[in-house]
N, C-alpha and C positions, 0 to 999 in steps of 0.2 A: 147305622151302628158304626162305632169308631173303628178305625183300622189299626191293627197292631196292638201289642200288649202293653208296651211301656212308652207312651207318647211323651214327648217333651223332656226326655231324660237329661239333656244337657242343661236345659233351663233349671231343672229341679236340683241340680248340683249347687246352684247359687240361690236356692229358694229362701234359705234362712241366713241371716247375718248373725253370726254367733260371737259374742264377746264373753270369753271364759273369765271367771273370777279366780277360783282356786279349788282344788280337790274335787268334791262332788257338788259344789255349789251350782245353783241355777244359772242359766245363761240369759242375757238380754237379747230380745228378739225384735227385729225391725221389719220383718217380712211375715207373710201369712202363716197362721198356726192352723193345722188341719184337724178337725174333729170328725170322727167316723162312727156310724152306727151300723151294726150288721147282725141280723138274725141268721145264725150259721147252720140251722136245721139240724138239730139233734146231734150235737158233738158229745157223744158218749165215749167213755173208755170201753174196754172189753171185759171188765171185771164186775161181778155181781155186788150190788149194794143192797144189803139185807133190809135197809131202812126205806128204800124207794122201789117203785115199780119200773125197774129197767130191764126186765127179762127179755123184752123183744131185741134189745141191742147187746146180746151176748153171742158168742160163737155158735151156740146150739139153739139160739132164739129165732124167732120168726124172720128177723132181717138178716140172719147169718152174718153178724157183725164180727169181724175178726181183725187180727193185727195188721194184715196187709191193707184192708180197707181203711182202717183207722189211720195208719201212716200216710196213706194217700190223701185222706181228708185233711190232716194236719198240714201237709205240703201244699194242698190246694188253697187253704186259708192263708198260709204264708205268702204264696204267690199273689193272691188277691190284695193282701195288705201292702206288699211292696209296690204293686202296680197302682194301687190307689194313691200312694204317696209320690208316684213318679221316681222311684228309688230312694226317696227320703220319707219313710213311712209316717203316718199321721202321729201327732203328738199325743192325742188321746183317742182311744177306741173303746166304745161301749159295745157289749155283746149281749145277746140273749140265746137261749137254748144251749147253755154250757152245763155239763153235768157236775163238774167239780173243779177244784183248784188244780188237780193233776193235769187235766187236759190243757189248761192255760200255761202251765209250766212246760209241758211238752211243746207248746206252740212258741213261747218266747224264749226258751232256753235250748230247745232241740232243733231249731232251724236258724237261718241266717239273721233272724230277728234278735238273736243274742247280741249282735253288734250294737244294738241301739238302746241297751240298758233300760228296758221296760220293767215296771213294777206292777203288781196286781192288787186289785181290790175285789174281793169275793167273799161271799157268805152263803151257806146253804139255805135255800128258800123252802117254804112249806109245800111247794108243789108236789103232787103225788108221784110224778115221774122223776122228780129230782133235778129238773132243769132250772137254771138260775140266770139272773141278770148280774153283770159284773163289768169291770173295765180294766184296761191296762193303760199305763201313761208312761211317757218318757221322762225320767227323772231329771234330765238336763234342761227340759223345757217347762214342765209342770210340776208344781209341788202340791201335795195334798195337805190341806190344813186340818180337815176332819171328814168323817163320813159316817153314815148310818143307814140302816134299812127300815123302811116304813111298812106298816099294815094299818088299815083303817081301825081306829079306836072302837068303832061301834060293832066290829065283828070279833067274835072270840077267836083266839089264836087257833084253837083246836078245830074251829070250823073254817078257817081260812086255808084253803088248800090250793092256792094258786101262787103266782110269783110275787114276792114283796118288791117294793119300789126302792131303788138305790139312790141316795142323796150323797153327793160329794161336793165339797167346797174346795176349789182349787186356786192356786196363785200362779198366774202367768205374768211375767214381769212384775210390776207392782199391783196388778189388777186382780181382783177376786171374781172368779167365775163359779156360779152355783149350777151344778150339773144334776139333772134328775132323769134317771134311766128307768124306763117302763117296759113291761111286757104283759099287756092285759089279757084277760081270759078271751078265748075265741067265742064268736057268735054262733059257730057252727056245731055246737054240742051242748045241750042243756041251756037253751037260749035264755030262759027266764032267770035262771040262777046266775048265769054268767053276766047278764045285763045288770042285775042288782049289784054284783061285785064291781063291775066296770064303772057304774055311776058312783059307788061309794069310794072307789079308788080315785076317781076324778075329783070328787068333792074334797077328799083328803089332800090331794096335790094342790088343789086351788087354795085351800086354807093355809098350807105350808108356804106357798108362794106369797100369799098376802102377809104372812108373818115376816118373811124375808124383806119385802119391800117396805115395810113399816120402818125399817132401820134406816133406809136411804131411798125415799119415795121416788126420786127422779133418776137415780143412777145405778141401781142394782143390775148386774149382768146375770141373767138367768136363762139357761137352755134346758127345755124339756124335750126329750127325744125318746124314741123307742119304737117297738112294735105295738100299736094300739089295737090291733085287730078291728079297726074301724077306719073309715074314710073321713076326710076333714068336715063333712056335713053331719057327722053322727052326733046324736044328743049328748053323749058323754064328752065328746071333744068340745063341743060348744059350751057345755057347762064348766069345763076346765078353763077355757079361755075367757069367759065372761066374768065381769066384776062390776060392782057398784061404784068403784073408785076409778077415775080415769087414769090416775097415776099407776094403777095396777095392771094396765093393759098388757096382754100377752098376744103376740102376733104369730099366726100360723104360717110359717114360710112355705109349707107344703101346699097351700092353697093354689099357688101359681102353677105348680106342676100338675096338680089334680085337674085344674081347669083345662089344661092342654091335653088331657087324656092319658097322661103318663102315670106310671105306677111302679111299685117295687115287688108286687106279688101278682100273679095271673091266676084268675079263677074262672074256669070254664070259658077260656078265650078272652076274658076281659081283665084289663090291667086295673089293679086297685092300689091307691096310694095309702097303705096302711102303716108304712114305716115313716114316721113324720118327725119334723123339727119344729118346735115352737119356742119362741124367744120373747124376752121382755122388751118393752119399748126402749128402755135404757140402753140395751146392747145395740140397738139400731141408731140411737141418737147421740151417743156420747161424742163429745167434741175432741177428746184426746184419750189416748190409751186404746185398749182393745175395743173393737166394734165389729159389726157385720153389716151385710146388705142382702136384701131378698134374693138377688141374683147369685149370691155366693153359696146357696144350697143347690146341690145337684144330686141326681141319681147316678151312681157309678155303674156303667153297663158296657164295658168292653165286649168285644165279640166272644171272648173265651168264657164269659159268664152266661151266655145265652145259648139255647139250642132250639132247632126247628121243632115246633110242637107237632107231635104226631097225630093229634086229634082236631085241633083247631088251626086256622090259618095264622101264620106269623111265627114269632119266636116267643119262648118262655124262659124263665131262669133255668139254667143247667143244673138241676138238683141232684143230690146224692142218690135219692130214691124217687122213683115215680110210682106212687102207691107202694106196693111191696116188692117191686122190681128194682134191683140195684142197677144204676147206670153210671156211677162213678164221677158225678158232677160235684158242684161246689155247695150250692144251697138253693132252696126253693124261693128264697128272697134275694133282692138286689140290695147292696149297701147304699146308704146315703152319706153324703160328705158335706160338711159346713166349713168354710174358711173364715177364720177370724183375722182381721187386719189390725194393724197398729198405727195410730197417728198421734 
């Protein structure tokens, strides 16, 4: 495990070379741009939403979720984000298990993150519990061209009761990045139904990727990331990556970490690599502008995000709850970080 909370802070102060134009215009970046994904484990506010099943996370609910615990959670997430950026927080952060826009506003406006001028992309999903996928981005570094939320066309909206997929088209420097954020249904409840949803979501994302690549077969920069509730060898993940066209190849950068026995989530003492990052071949091979490399994906796991597992040997993510017991941690998942370089 890494030592200390904020390693390399002096280096991080010079991580970005920023050339300001004027006003709120975007900056030109000559050093790495950091993208982060984090399943934050049930970031609910303390208020009842009559349209969703959030009753567990109310002051009188099963989890005894109250303002003190909520504020601690917000501050814990802030601490994680600052540490992940080594005092210069990531340019783009995608989340899942966010209840609503309010909790994002409390995070980026009610903490020291307010210094970094983040903006929000969020939309309520069809999920029964009301947890959503979303992202925040630093407006000085990234510009949003457009975004939308997707559900499979073959599933009727009233029957789709899981998270929609977020697509965002970003501009960093003069380069376009297509970001696709996922939170697929879990395999651990209603397996047959969830598997059908997962395969249909994977097929939808694959079709959308093919449409994007048709515009620029050799050079589109695409990042698919999220909590897939599946390991890299899962059928749905393989169907997402595979394509009949060589120019449409998607590369799962998480394979390398999975092969080493690493993971972002620990189930019955075994690490699982379910929070993954998949990129287009173009993002790996571009000769100029934004690009990345397989070794630039890593799991962020400082000591403070881990806790000795009381049941199994070793350490697990220091979660907010263990079952129904409150332990005041961060999340039951570890974040993943991908650095984008410029040449």
